[in-house]
C-alpha positions in Angstrom: -2.4 10.5 -4.6 -5.6 11.5 -6.4 -8.9 10.1 -5.3 -10.7 8.4 -8.1 -14.5 8.5 -8.4 -14.5 4.8 -7.5 -12.7 5.5 -4.3 -15.0 8.3 -3.2 -18.2 6.4 -4.1 -17.3 2.8 -3.2 -15.3 1.6 -0.2 -14.5 -1.6 -2.0 -12.2 0.2 -4.4 -8.7 -1.3 -4.2 -5.2 -0.5 -5.2 -2.5 -2.8 -6.5 0.6 -3.0 -4.5 2.5 -2.1 -7.7 0.6 1.1 -8.4 1.1 2.3 -4.8 4.8 1.4 -4.9 5.2 3.2 -8.2 3.6 6.3 -6.6 6.2 6.2 -3.9 9.1 5.3 -6.1 8.5 6.5 -9.7 12.2 6.4 -10.6 12.4 2.6 -9.9 11.2 -0.3 -12.0 7.9 -1.8 -10.7 9.7 -4.8 -9.2 12.2 -2.6 -7.4 9.5 -0.2 -6.2 7.4 -3.1 -4.7 10.5 -4.5 -2.9 11.3 -1.0 -1.5 7.7 -0.4 -0.4 7.6 -3.9 1.2 10.9 -3.1 3.0 9.6 0.2 4.3 6.4 -1.5 5.6 8.4 -4.2 7.4 10.7 -1.6 9.0 7.7 0.2 10.4 6.7 -2.5 12.9 3.5 -0.9 14.1 2.3 -0.6 10.5 3.4 -4.1 9.7 1.5 -5.4 12.7 -1.7 -3.6 11.8 -1.6 -4.8 8.2 -1.1 -8.4 9.3 -3.6 -8.2 12.2 -6.5 -8.8 9.8 -4.8 -10.9 7.1 -1.8 -12.9 8.1 -0.6 -13.1 4.5 -0.4 -9.4 3.8 3.1 -9.7 2.4 1.9 -11.9 -0.5 -1.2 -9.7 -1.4 -1.1 -8.0 -4.7 -4.4 -6.1 -4.3 -4.8 -3.7 -1.4 -8.0 -2.4 0.0 -8.6 1.3 0.5 -8.2 0.8 4.2 -4.8 -0.8 3.7 -3.6 1.8 1.3 -4.7 4.6 3.6 -3.0 3.0 6.6 0.2 2.8 4.6 -0.1 6.4 3.6 -0.8 7.4 7.2 2.4 5.8 8.4 4.7 6.5 5.4 3.2 9.8 4.3 1.7 10.7 1.0 3.5 9.4 -2.1 
């Protein structure tokens, strides 16, 4: 995934769950891609725990922070 200038200059840059899901699953529809990414996150219990440690409602978040996106990429690999 390419780094944008906003990401390199500002830690508050965020990703949408949809954009990250589409990077992992470009062949799927956005809705299917989000569901598949969510399923992968839930199956990786350590990742799921870390994402929910700070914010209990991670599964309903549409906007991801850079930290959350990097954590997902760390556990699931680069899209």
